[in-house]
RODO-2510 file (C-alpha; in nm, 4 decimals, decimal comma):
residues 114
     n   res          X          Y          Z
     1     x    -2,2865    -5,4404    -5,3729
     2     x    -2,2773    -5,1941    -5,6611
     3     x    -2,1403    -4,8447    -5,6078
     4     x    -2,2299    -4,5305    -5,7995
     5     x    -2,0067    -4,2259    -5,7600
     6     x    -2,1187    -3,8762    -5,8539
     7     x    -2,0605    -3,5104    -5,7820
     8     x    -1,7463    -3,4363    -5,9772
     9     x    -1,7022    -3,1290    -6,1879
    10     x    -1,4854    -2,8345    -6,2857
    11     x    -1,4032    -2,5856    -6,0121
    12     x    -1,1504    -2,3124    -5,9510
    13     x    -0,8717    -2,3405    -5,6947
    14     x    -0,9992    -2,2770    -5,3447
    15     x    -1,3521    -2,3904    -5,4200
    16     x    -1,5353    -2,6950    -5,2842
    17     x    -1,7068    -3,0051    -5,4156
    18     x    -1,8924    -3,2885    -5,2470
    19     x    -1,8703    -3,6333    -5,3971
    20     x    -2,1301    -3,8997    -5,3275
    21     x    -2,1072    -4,2758    -5,3479
    22     x    -2,4356    -4,4648    -5,3305
    23     x    -2,4575    -4,8391    -5,2806
    24     x    -2,7193    -5,0661    -5,4291
    25     x    -2,6641    -5,3207    -5,1566
    26     x    -2,6195    -5,2846    -4,7879
    27     x    -2,3621    -5,0155    -4,7195
    28     x    -2,3792    -5,1215    -4,3564
    29     x    -2,2140    -5,4476    -4,4597
    30     x    -1,9015    -5,2608    -4,5591
    31     x    -1,6486    -5,2687    -4,2769
    32     x    -1,4358    -5,0122    -4,4539
    33     x    -1,5253    -4,7786    -4,7380
    34     x    -1,3418    -4,4917    -4,8932
    35     x    -1,2008    -4,3129    -5,1925
    36     x    -0,9062    -4,3412    -5,4246
    37     x    -0,8121    -4,1061    -5,7031
    38     x    -0,6180    -4,1409    -6,0244
    39     x    -0,4744    -3,8614    -6,2316
    40     x    -0,3749    -3,9110    -6,5962
    41     x    -0,0374    -4,0804    -6,6212
    42     x    -0,0191    -4,1435    -6,2480
    43     x    -0,0828    -4,4398    -6,0254
    44     x    -0,4035    -4,4716    -5,8294
    45     x    -0,3614    -4,3210    -5,4860
    46     x    -0,5632    -4,3687    -5,1731
    47     x    -0,7429    -4,0595    -5,0419
    48     x    -0,9564    -4,1426    -4,7388
    49     x    -1,1429    -4,4212    -4,5617
    50     x    -1,4131    -4,4623    -4,3033
    51     x    -1,4941    -4,7687    -4,0957
    52     x    -1,8358    -4,9037    -4,0083
    53     x    -1,7914    -4,7432    -3,6688
    54     x    -1,7191    -4,4042    -3,8179
    55     x    -1,3436    -4,3859    -3,7675
    56     x    -1,1747    -4,1927    -4,0445
    57     x    -0,8290    -4,1703    -4,1929
    58     x    -0,6847    -3,9455    -4,4619
    59     x    -0,3841    -3,9203    -4,6848
    60     x    -0,1580    -3,6386    -4,5726
    61     x    -0,2165    -3,4564    -4,9024
    62     x    -0,5841    -3,4021    -4,8189
    63     x    -0,5853    -3,4012    -4,4399
    64     x    -0,7566    -3,0911    -4,3071
    65     x    -0,9253    -3,0176    -4,6400
    66     x    -1,1304    -3,3290    -4,7120
    67     x    -1,3917    -3,4924    -4,4900
    68     x    -1,5324    -3,8398    -4,5416
    69     x    -1,8661    -3,9440    -4,3977
    70     x    -2,1256    -4,2173    -4,4442
    71     x    -2,4887    -4,2865    -4,3690
    72     x    -2,5617    -4,6581    -4,3751
    73     x    -2,9384    -4,6052    -4,3670
    74     x    -2,9138    -4,3964    -4,6825
    75     x    -2,6519    -4,6343    -4,8268
    76     x    -2,4389    -4,3346    -4,9090
    77     x    -2,0870    -4,2127    -4,8445
    78     x    -1,9638    -3,8616    -4,9109
    79     x    -1,6330    -3,6891    -4,9614
    80     x    -1,6484    -3,3186    -4,8850
    81     x    -1,3552    -3,1511    -5,0549
    82     x    -1,2658    -2,7954    -4,9534
    83     x    -0,9835    -2,5653    -5,0562
    84     x    -0,9323    -2,7620    -5,3727
    85     x    -0,5978    -2,7379    -5,5483
    86     x    -0,4994    -2,8101    -5,9092
    87     x    -0,3128    -3,1175    -5,7872
    88     x    -0,6443    -3,2609    -5,6656
    89     x    -0,7459    -3,3020    -6,0295
    90     x    -0,8192    -3,6698    -6,0873
    91     x    -1,0877    -3,9290    -6,1349
    92     x    -1,2191    -4,0162    -5,7892
    93     x    -1,3306    -4,3729    -5,7276
    94     x    -1,5184    -4,5024    -5,4264
    95     x    -1,4694    -4,8481    -5,2829
    96     x    -1,6139    -5,0652    -5,0115
    97     x    -1,4856    -5,3804    -4,8472
    98     x    -1,7526    -5,6356    -4,7686
    99     x    -1,5741    -5,9174    -4,5982
   100     x    -1,2596    -5,9662    -4,8019
   101     x    -1,4132    -5,8527    -5,1296
   102     x    -1,3512    -5,5016    -5,2586
   103     x    -1,6243    -5,3358    -5,4601
   104     x    -1,5547    -5,0342    -5,6771
   105     x    -1,7640    -4,7582    -5,8237
   106     x    -1,6861    -4,5913    -6,1525
   107     x    -1,4810    -4,2734    -6,1382
   108     x    -1,6197    -3,9241    -6,1135
   109     x    -1,3925    -3,6594    -6,2613
   110     x    -1,2769    -3,3661    -6,0530
   111     x    -1,0929    -3,0883    -6,2348
   112     x    -0,9475    -2,7949    -6,0471
   113     x    -0,8351    -2,5206    -6,2795
   114     x    -0,8440    -2,1450    -6,3104
***
């Protein structure tokens, strides 16, 4: 499975972005998929995850503002990010667990600044 993340950009506080993560293999094989983010000088932090059955979970910092979704037929996962804040600025990386193996996409940069 290879993952390709896209959709990052520069936005102002309060605006929205939608990130996409497209798999070259079978996204349906991924029991759990999700997103991490990493800001300069900080550790990578988990953002959200979604199971094969569609159950979702979010870090408290993004709960109520971000929504994760997936479409196995389209081999794609999304992260809808609303009400963005400057502290959301980071490189966002998607991941997927297939069995016990974690696959990672490259980061897509999100910058929230006025």
